[in-house]
C-alpha positions in Angstrom: -6.5 0.8 -11.3 -9.7 1.7 -12.3 -10.2 4.7 -14.7 -11.5 8.1 -13.2 -12.0 11.7 -13.8 -8.6 13.0 -14.5 -7.7 16.3 -12.6 -4.5 19.2 -12.6 -2.4 19.4 -10.0 0.4 21.9 -9.5 3.4 19.8 -8.1 7.6 20.7 -7.1 9.9 18.5 -8.3 13.4 17.8 -8.3 14.8 19.6 -11.0 17.1 17.1 -11.7 15.0 14.0 -11.6 12.5 15.7 -14.1 15.1 16.3 -16.3 16.1 12.8 -16.9 12.5 11.6 -16.8 11.7 13.9 -19.8 15.2 12.8 -21.4 13.4 9.1 -21.1 10.4 10.6 -22.1 8.5 9.1 -18.7 5.1 10.5 -18.7 4.9 12.2 -15.4 1.5 12.4 -14.7 1.5 8.6 -14.7 4.4 8.3 -13.3 3.2 10.7 -10.3 0.0 8.9 -10.5 1.4 5.5 -9.9 3.8 6.7 -7.1 0.7 8.4 -5.2 -1.2 5.4 -5.0 1.2 3.5 -4.0 2.1 5.8 -1.5 -2.0 5.8 -0.7 -1.8 1.7 -0.6 0.9 1.5 2.0 -0.3 4.6 4.3 -4.1 2.3 4.2 -2.1 -1.0 5.1 0.0 0.9 8.0 -3.4 2.3 9.5 -5.3 -0.9 9.3 -2.4 -2.9 11.0 -2.3 0.2 13.8 -6.0 0.1 14.2 -6.3 -3.2 14.3 -3.2 -4.3 16.4 -5.1 -4.8 19.5 -7.2 -7.5 17.7 -4.2 -9.5 16.0 -2.4 -9.2 19.3 -5.6 -11.0 20.8 -6.1 -13.5 18.0 -2.2 -14.6 17.9 -2.4 -15.4 22.0 -5.7 -17.5 21.4 -3.6 -19.4 18.9 -0.7 -20.0 20.7 -2.7 -20.8 23.8 -5.5 -23.2 21.7 -4.0 -24.1 18.8 -5.4 -23.7 15.4 -9.4 -23.8 15.2 -9.9 -27.3 13.5 -6.3 -28.1 13.4 -7.2 -32.0 13.3 -8.8 -31.6 10.3 -5.8 -30.3 8.3 -3.7 -32.5 5.9 -0.9 -30.5 5.4 
């Protein structure tokens, strides 16, 4: 992940989980950042699929009806 300017943020966390993370010397900022980055990526993927669902459906219908373009040249 590219490094960018860091900004302080306040978070509310489960106290038991927080205690366990501290006991294990887990860097809370990095762990939170990693988790948020994964959530952002997953949400962007979900939205992209939702926004492009119709185009994907139409393309899949075309392939089912007409086959893959240039399929005759495939060697596998």
